[in-house]
C-alpha positions in Angstrom: 45.2 42.4 -49.8 45.8 39.1 -48.1 46.6 35.7 -49.4 45.4 32.6 -47.7 46.6 29.1 -47.8 43.7 26.7 -48.3 43.0 24.1 -45.5 45.1 21.0 -46.0 43.2 18.2 -47.8 43.8 15.9 -44.8 44.4 16.6 -41.1 47.5 14.6 -41.1 48.2 15.2 -37.4 44.8 13.7 -36.5 45.8 10.5 -38.3 49.3 10.5 -36.9 49.3 12.4 -33.5 53.1 11.9 -33.1 53.6 14.4 -35.9 52.6 17.2 -33.7 56.0 17.0 -32.0 57.5 18.0 -35.3 55.1 20.8 -36.3 56.7 24.1 -37.0 55.4 27.5 -38.1 56.7 29.3 -41.2 55.7 32.6 -42.7 54.8 32.5 -46.4 55.8 35.8 -47.9 53.4 35.7 -51.0 55.5 38.2 -53.0 53.4 40.0 -55.7 54.4 42.8 -58.1 54.2 46.1 -56.4 55.9 49.4 -55.6 57.3 49.0 -52.1 59.5 51.7 -50.6 62.5 51.4 -48.3 60.0 51.7 -45.4 58.3 48.5 -46.5 59.0 44.7 -46.4 59.6 43.5 -49.9 61.3 41.1 -52.3 63.6 42.7 -54.8 62.6 46.2 -53.5 64.6 49.2 -52.2 66.5 48.7 -49.0 66.6 51.0 -46.0 70.3 51.5 -46.5 72.3 54.3 -44.7 73.6 57.0 -47.0 76.9 57.0 -45.2 77.4 53.2 -45.4 79.4 51.6 -48.3 77.3 49.4 -50.6 78.6 45.8 -50.7 80.4 44.4 -53.8 81.5 41.0 -55.0 85.1 40.8 -55.9 85.3 37.3 -57.4 85.9 38.6 -61.0 87.2 35.6 -63.0 86.1 33.2 -60.4 82.5 33.6 -61.5 81.0 30.9 -63.8 79.8 32.9 -66.9 77.3 31.8 -69.5 74.4 34.0 -70.5 74.6 37.6 -69.3 72.1 40.4 -69.6 72.0 44.0 -68.4 69.4 44.7 -65.7 67.6 47.1 -68.1 67.3 44.4 -70.7 65.9 41.9 -68.2 63.3 44.3 -66.9 62.3 45.3 -70.5 62.0 41.7 -71.5 59.7 41.0 -68.6 57.5 44.0 -69.5 57.2 42.7 -73.1 56.3 39.2 -72.0 53.7 40.5 -69.6 52.1 42.7 -72.2 52.1 39.9 -74.8 50.6 37.3 -72.4 48.1 35.3 -74.4 49.1 36.6 -77.8 52.1 36.6 -80.2 54.8 39.2 -80.0 54.6 42.1 -82.4 57.5 42.6 -84.7 58.7 45.6 -82.6 58.5 43.5 -79.4 60.3 40.6 -81.0 63.1 42.9 -82.1 63.6 44.1 -78.6 63.8 40.7 -77.1 67.3 39.2 -76.8 67.8 35.9 -78.6 68.1 32.6 -76.7 71.8 32.5 -77.4 72.5 36.2 -76.7 75.0 37.3 -74.0 76.6 40.5 -73.1 80.4 40.3 -73.2 81.8 38.0 -70.5 84.6 40.4 -69.6 82.0 42.7 -67.9 82.2 40.4 -64.8 85.9 41.2 -64.5 85.2 44.1 -62.2 83.6 44.6 -58.7 79.9 43.6 -59.0 77.4 45.5 -56.7 75.2 43.1 -54.8 71.5 43.5 -55.4 68.5 43.4 -53.0 66.8 40.1 -52.6 64.6 40.7 -49.6 63.9 43.2 -46.9 61.8 42.1 -43.9 60.6 44.2 -40.9 60.0 42.4 -37.7 56.5 44.0 -37.5 55.5 42.2 -40.6 56.9 38.7 -40.2 55.7 36.5 -37.3 58.7 34.1 -37.8 61.2 37.0 -38.0 64.6 35.9 -36.5 67.3 38.4 -35.6 69.1 40.0 -32.7 66.7 41.3 -30.0 67.6 44.9 -30.7 67.2 44.7 -34.5 63.9 45.0 -36.3 65.1 44.7 -39.9 66.5 41.8 -41.9 68.2 42.5 -45.3 69.3 39.9 -47.8 71.4 40.7 -50.8 73.3 38.6 -53.3 75.7 38.7 -56.2 73.6 38.0 -59.3 76.1 35.7 -60.9 77.0 32.0 -60.6 79.6 31.1 -58.0 81.3 27.7 -58.5 82.5 27.8 -54.8 78.8 28.1 -53.8 77.5 25.2 -55.9 76.9 27.6 -58.8 74.4 29.7 -56.9 74.4 33.5 -56.3 76.4 34.4 -53.2 74.3 35.7 -50.3 74.9 38.3 -47.7 72.6 38.9 -44.7 72.4 42.0 -42.4 70.3 42.8 -39.4 69.6 46.4 -38.6 67.8 48.8 -36.2 65.7 50.8 -38.6 65.6 53.8 -36.2 69.3 54.2 -36.7 68.9 54.9 -40.4 68.3 58.6 -40.5 69.3 59.3 -44.1 68.6 56.7 -46.8 70.9 56.0 -49.8 69.1 57.3 -52.8 70.2 55.1 -55.7 72.4 52.2 -55.0 74.9 51.0 -57.7 73.7 48.4 -60.1 75.7 45.6 -61.6 76.6 45.9 -65.3 75.3 42.4 -66.0 73.3 39.7 -64.2 72.1 36.2 -64.7 68.5 36.9 -65.8 66.8 34.7 -63.2 68.9 36.1 -60.3 67.3 39.6 -60.7 64.2 39.5 -58.5 61.2 41.5 -59.9 60.2 44.1 -57.4 57.4 42.7 -55.2 55.4 43.7 -52.2 54.9 40.9 -49.6 51.8 39.6 -47.9 53.0 37.5 -45.0 50.9 34.6 -43.7 51.9 32.2 -40.9 51.1 28.6 -41.5 52.0 25.2 -40.0 54.3 22.7 -41.7 56.0 19.4 -41.1 59.4 18.1 -42.2 59.9 15.8 -45.1 59.3 12.2 -44.2 63.1 11.5 -44.6 63.6 13.4 -41.3 61.0 11.6 -39.3 61.7 8.5 -37.1 61.7 5.3 -39.1 58.6 3.8 -37.6 56.5 7.0 -38.2 57.9 7.4 -41.7 57.1 3.8 -42.6 53.5 4.1 -41.3 53.0 7.4 -43.2 54.4 5.9 -46.4 52.1 2.9 -46.1 49.1 5.1 -45.7 50.3 7.4 -48.5 51.7 4.9 -51.0 49.4 5.7 -53.9 48.8 9.5 -53.8 52.0 10.9 -52.3 49.8 13.4 -50.4 52.3 13.9 -47.5 55.2 15.0 -49.8 53.2 17.3 -52.0 50.4 18.7 -49.9 50.8 18.0 -46.1 54.4 18.6 -45.1 56.8 21.3 -46.5 55.2 24.6 -47.5 56.5 25.8 -50.9 57.5 29.3 -52.0 59.4 32.2 -50.4 59.1 31.7 -46.7 60.7 32.6 -43.3 61.4 30.0 -40.7 60.1 26.5 -40.7 61.8 23.6 -42.5 64.0 23.8 -45.7 63.0 21.9 -48.8 66.0 20.0 -50.1 64.0 18.9 -53.2 65.8 15.9 -54.7 68.6 15.9 -52.2 69.0 14.6 -48.6 69.4 16.9 -45.6 73.0 18.2 -46.0 75.4 17.5 -43.2 76.3 21.1 -42.6 77.3 22.7 -39.4 78.1 26.3 -38.3 81.8 27.0 -39.0 82.1 28.9 -35.7 80.4 26.6 -33.2 79.4 23.4 -35.0 75.7 23.9 -34.4 73.3 22.6 -37.1 71.9 25.6 -39.0 68.2 26.4 -39.2 66.2 28.0 -42.0 66.2 31.8 -42.1 64.8 32.4 -45.6 63.8 30.1 -48.5 64.2 31.7 -51.9 61.9 29.7 -54.2 61.2 29.4 -57.9 57.5 29.0 -57.4 54.7 29.3 -54.8 52.8 26.3 -56.1 53.7 23.7 -58.6 50.8 23.6 -61.1 47.2 24.5 -61.7 45.0 22.9 -59.0 47.9 22.7 -56.5 46.5 22.8 -53.0 49.1 25.4 -52.0 47.7 28.1 -54.4 46.2 30.8 -52.2 42.4 30.9 -52.3 42.4 34.5 -53.6 44.4 33.6 -56.7 42.4 33.1 -59.9 43.0 30.1 -62.2 46.2 30.4 -64.3 47.7 33.0 -61.9 51.5 33.5 -62.1 53.1 31.1 -59.7 56.5 32.8 -59.6 56.0 36.6 -59.4 59.6 37.4 -58.4 60.8 35.6 -61.6 63.7 34.0 -59.6 64.8 30.6 -60.6 67.5 28.6 -58.7 69.0 25.7 -60.7 66.2 23.7 -62.2 63.6 25.3 -60.0 64.9 24.4 -56.5 65.0 26.5 -53.4 68.0 28.4 -52.2 67.8 27.9 -48.4 69.5 30.7 -46.4 70.4 29.0 -43.1 71.5 30.7 -39.9 73.2 29.5 -36.8 70.7 28.9 -33.9 73.3 29.8 -31.3 74.4 33.3 -32.5 73.3 35.8 -35.1 76.9 36.9 -35.2 77.9 33.6 -36.8 77.9 33.4 -40.6 74.9 32.3 -42.6 75.2 29.7 -45.3 73.1 29.4 -48.5 72.4 25.9 -49.7 70.6 24.5 -52.7 69.3 20.9 -53.1 
């Protein structure tokens, strides 16, 4: 199966040729429910993790911000029920299984080491915009599925690059956290990468170019919603800072300005009729198959240093 981004409603670079200097490619991952293995690229799927390598844990304990907590099993069962009941009311038995809106597991369950969970695994062979050390062909992204005040109340991210040929024996079943924030547990998805071209938000363009685009676009807002930043889970390209300005963040090791490694998104398109919805998707298709939500639906942009893959990544919201 392939997913294809429709042609843009306007060839904006033909109208404003100066934009071509700011064009970038990004790889839309198009995550969809599936059964990937550790040998596959995936979102929320199993990782090619060496059996003799310790699984990573978060040790923040009481430093987590805690509100509503659920076990991973309850989150997965709730999603099964919602999917089965799509278009109809819940049965009495289904309703009895669903946690109430104000339900939470005991908060003290976070006061222990919390295993990180898989967010994405991407093989170089699958992703045209793959970025990593030359001798590595595998990118793995994990996070702690709880809110971290020190990270703007986002899940805390860890990134690893590997040589897949070095992993001769794969860890069978990794440890699972006792509780999670529901929307930080990605549903297991296969990915269907597609490379497309995008442009930065108008805020990052030179004043003269931005003003001319704004004057052309003053009524329809086409540039912002349909012609510049590609929404959804993507690798490379430009980050979407949503309602915020481009943050003044630099690499803690060398001072370089980070670039986008992976965008974790709460939706691949905004609404029915959105021009970013792949042509293969039927009307009313699910726009957020991984069921991940960051904040009020923003992106979590995992940024890397352009100077060295050994320098730490930083994960930034809007």
